[in-house]
C-alpha positions in Angstrom: 110.2 4.2 48.7 111.2 0.6 47.4 110.3 -0.1 43.6 107.7 -2.8 43.5 108.6 -6.3 42.6 106.8 -9.4 41.3 104.4 -11.0 42.4 102.4 -7.6 41.9 99.3 -7.0 43.8 97.6 -4.4 40.9 98.5 -3.5 37.4 99.7 -0.2 39.1 102.5 -2.1 40.6 103.4 -3.8 37.7 103.3 -0.7 35.7 105.6 1.2 37.8 107.9 -2.0 37.9 108.4 -2.2 34.1 108.8 1.9 34.0 111.4 1.4 36.6 113.1 -1.3 34.7 113.2 1.1 31.9 114.6 4.1 33.5 117.2 2.0 34.9 117.9 0.1 31.5 117.9 -3.0 33.8 120.2 -1.4 36.2 122.2 0.2 33.3 120.7 3.6 34.0 120.1 4.7 30.6 116.3 5.7 31.8 113.0 5.8 29.6 112.4 8.3 27.3 108.9 10.2 26.2 109.1 8.8 23.0 109.1 5.3 24.5 105.5 5.7 25.8 103.9 8.4 23.8 101.1 6.1 22.4 99.1 3.6 24.2 100.3 0.8 22.2 103.6 1.6 23.4 102.2 2.1 27.1 100.4 -1.1 26.6 103.6 -3.0 25.8 104.8 -2.3 29.5 101.6 -4.0 30.5 101.5 -7.8 30.6 97.8 -8.3 32.0 95.4 -5.4 30.6 95.0 -3.0 27.6 94.6 0.6 28.5 91.9 2.5 26.4 91.4 5.9 25.1 89.0 8.3 26.7 86.8 8.4 23.4 86.7 4.7 23.4 85.3 4.8 27.1 82.6 7.6 26.3 81.8 5.5 23.1 81.3 2.6 25.3 79.3 4.6 27.7 76.7 6.0 25.2 76.2 2.8 23.7 75.0 1.5 27.1 73.0 4.7 27.7 71.4 4.3 24.3 68.7 6.9 23.5 67.9 7.5 27.3 66.7 11.3 27.8 68.7 13.4 29.9 66.3 13.6 32.8 67.3 9.8 33.3 70.7 9.6 32.0 72.3 8.4 35.2 71.2 5.8 37.7 70.8 8.4 40.5 68.1 10.1 38.0 66.4 7.0 36.9 66.0 5.9 40.6 64.1 9.1 41.2 62.2 8.7 38.7 61.3 5.2 39.6 60.4 6.3 43.1 57.7 8.6 42.2 55.7 5.7 40.0 52.8 4.4 41.9 52.2 0.8 40.3 49.2 -1.1 39.8 48.7 -4.7 40.9 46.7 -7.4 39.1 44.1 -7.4 42.0 43.6 -3.6 41.5 42.2 -3.9 38.1 40.7 -7.5 38.1 37.0 -6.5 37.6 35.3 -3.5 35.5 34.2 -1.6 38.9 38.0 -1.2 39.8 39.1 -0.3 36.4 36.2 2.2 35.8 37.3 3.6 39.0 40.8 4.3 37.4 39.3 5.7 34.1 38.1 9.1 34.8 36.2 10.3 31.4 34.5 7.3 30.6 32.9 3.9 31.7 34.2 0.5 30.2 31.6 -2.2 29.4 31.7 -6.1 29.6 31.4 -7.9 26.0 28.0 -9.3 27.5 26.7 -5.7 28.2 28.0 -4.5 24.8 26.4 -7.7 23.3 23.2 -6.9 25.1 22.9 -3.5 24.0 23.7 -4.2 20.2 21.0 -7.0 20.4 18.7 -4.2 21.9 19.2 -1.8 19.1 18.7 -4.6 16.7 15.2 -5.9 18.1 13.7 -8.5 16.2 15.2 -7.6 13.0 15.5 -10.8 10.9 18.9 -12.4 9.8 18.9 -11.4 6.5 18.3 -7.6 7.7 20.6 -7.5 10.9 23.4 -5.1 9.5 23.5 -2.1 7.7 24.6 -3.7 4.8 21.9 -6.5 4.6 19.2 -3.9 5.2 20.4 -1.8 2.4 20.3 -4.6 0.0 16.9 -5.1 1.0 16.0 -1.8 0.3 17.4 -1.8 -3.0 15.1 -4.6 -4.1 12.1 -2.5 -3.3 10.1 -1.2 -6.2 8.8 2.1 -4.9 5.5 3.7 -6.3 5.6 7.4 -7.2 2.6 9.4 -6.8 2.0 10.0 -10.6 1.9 6.0 -10.9 -1.4 6.1 -8.7 -3.1 9.3 -9.4 -5.9 8.1 -11.3 -8.6 5.4 -10.6 -7.7 3.6 -13.6 -4.0 3.2 -12.6 -4.9 2.6 -8.9 -7.3 -0.2 -9.9 -4.6 -1.8 -12.2 -2.7 -2.6 -9.1 -5.1 -3.9 -6.9 -6.3 -7.4 -8.3 -9.0 -8.3 -6.2 -11.5 -5.5 -7.0 -12.2 -2.1 -8.6 -12.1 1.1 -6.4 -14.6 3.8 -7.5 -14.0 7.8 -7.3 -16.0 9.5 -4.7 -18.2 11.1 -7.3 -19.1 7.9 -8.7 -20.0 6.5 -5.3 -22.0 9.6 -4.6 -24.0 9.3 -8.0 -24.6 5.6 -7.8 -26.1 6.4 -4.4 -28.1 9.2 -5.5 -29.6 6.9 -8.2 -30.3 4.3 -5.9 -32.2 6.6 -3.4 -34.3 7.8 -6.4 -35.4 4.3 -6.9 -36.7 4.3 -3.3 -40.2 5.9 -2.6 -42.7 6.1 0.4 -46.9 6.5 0.5 -48.0 8.1 3.9 -51.2 6.9 4.9 -52.9 9.2 7.6 -56.1 8.2 9.7 -58.0 10.6 11.7 -59.7 8.0 13.9 -63.5 7.6 15.0 -64.4 5.3 12.3 -65.8 1.7 12.8 -66.2 -0.1 9.7 -64.8 -0.4 6.3 -67.9 1.3 4.7 -67.4 4.3 6.9 -63.6 4.2 6.1 -64.1 4.1 2.5 -66.6 7.2 2.8 -64.2 9.2 4.6 -60.7 8.5 3.2 -60.8 7.5 -0.4 -58.4 10.5 -0.2 -55.5 8.4 1.2 -55.5 6.1 -1.6 -52.7 6.5 -4.1 -52.2 6.0 -7.8 -48.9 4.3 -8.9 -47.6 3.3 -12.4 -45.4 0.2 -13.1 -44.0 -2.3 -10.8 -42.7 -1.6 -7.2 -41.4 -4.0 -5.0 -39.0 -4.2 -1.8 -42.4 -3.2 0.1 -42.1 -2.4 3.6 -44.2 -0.5 6.0 -43.9 1.5 9.5 -47.0 2.6 11.5 -47.3 4.6 14.5 -48.1 3.0 18.0 -52.0 3.4 17.9 -52.0 0.5 15.5 -51.4 -3.1 16.0 -51.6 -3.6 12.3 -52.5 -2.7 8.6 -54.1 -4.1 5.7 -54.3 -3.0 2.0 -56.6 -2.5 -1.1 -55.7 -2.5 -4.6 -57.2 -2.0 -8.2 -56.2 -1.3 -11.6 -57.3 2.0 -12.9 -59.3 0.8 -15.5 -61.5 -1.1 -13.1 -63.9 -0.3 -10.0 -63.3 -3.7 -8.2 -60.8 -3.2 -5.1 -58.7 -6.6 -4.0 -57.9 -7.1 -0.4 -54.7 -7.7 1.0 -53.8 -8.7 4.6 -50.3 -8.7 4.4 -47.6 -7.1 2.0 -46.5 -10.5 0.3 -50.0 -10.7 -0.9 -50.1 -7.2 -2.4 -46.7 -7.6 -3.9 -48.1 -10.8 -5.8 -51.1 -8.9 -7.3 -48.8 -6.3 -8.3 -46.6 -8.9 -10.0 -49.3 -10.2 -11.9 -51.2 -7.0 -12.8 -48.5 -4.3 -13.4 -45.8 -3.8 -16.0 -43.3 -1.3 -17.3 -42.0 1.6 -15.3 -42.9 4.5 -12.9 -43.4 6.7 -16.1 -45.1 5.0 -18.6 -46.2 1.7 -16.7 -49.7 0.2 -15.8 -51.7 2.6 -13.6 -53.3 1.2 -10.4 -54.8 2.0 -7.3 -53.5 1.5 -3.2 -55.0 2.2 -0.3 -54.2 1.4 3.2 -56.9 0.5 6.2 -55.7 0.8 9.6 -56.1 -2.0 12.7 -56.3 0.1 15.6 -55.3 -1.2 19.0 -58.0 -1.7 21.5 -58.9 1.6 23.4 -57.4 3.8 20.6 -59.2 5.8 17.9 -57.3 8.8 17.3 -54.9 9.8 14.6 -52.5 7.2 13.2 -50.3 7.0 10.4 -48.5 4.4 7.9 -45.6 5.0 5.9 -45.4 2.4 3.0 -42.1 2.2 1.3 -40.9 0.4 -2.0 -38.5 0.7 -4.9 -39.5 1.4 -8.7 -38.2 -0.4 -11.5 
């Protein structure tokens, strides 16, 4: 085998050539010794176009290139196999919510408009000054709440009501009872079978009533046999009767002749005369209602 000569086709040829020169000592035959190439620096001195590297340097360079890649992907082959198993999404696969929701298995996503609509539905028509929990809380803090003990008496409750006084149920009941005690009725009964005032007076003086003191608010209610009634009145100390065709006339006479209350007032008589409808002459009744002083 002939020794390579310049120009060299590879680094190896150049290295072999330089070794050859050393071995032959430029043809002298003294040769190269192990001490001449026992370090990379000495060996590199034979190379004119490249520097050899130690194995540690090569591993460091490789590890720096790999970085922190896990063992499962620490070679191109392993990484390639991993990449082959990936199913990539395209932009058109998730460009609206329906497609994205089809991919997400555990919940549906919502659009901004849908979320806003839902939130507004919860808020309802709440005004701006109460449309967050914070604002609502601040509003509530400004309330002055009543306690039960603040209104457990009519006096306390009346102090809060500015346009009128309230009454207790018992007070109202007492007032109604008192009002009812001032209302009186007289019932005039007519047995029928009479045809003139003299006949009536003879048989019906028992239907005259004695009263004391002033009365007012007169009203009457008679049964269907009657078309109307009239009244007569006289003072207890008099035998002269005064006729009254209306309640207004009777009230005027009472106002003019009676004084005091029903206990100690003026004593007087009142009686009622029926006016029968044509074709009726049977039993009838009139109820005279009034208030006492």
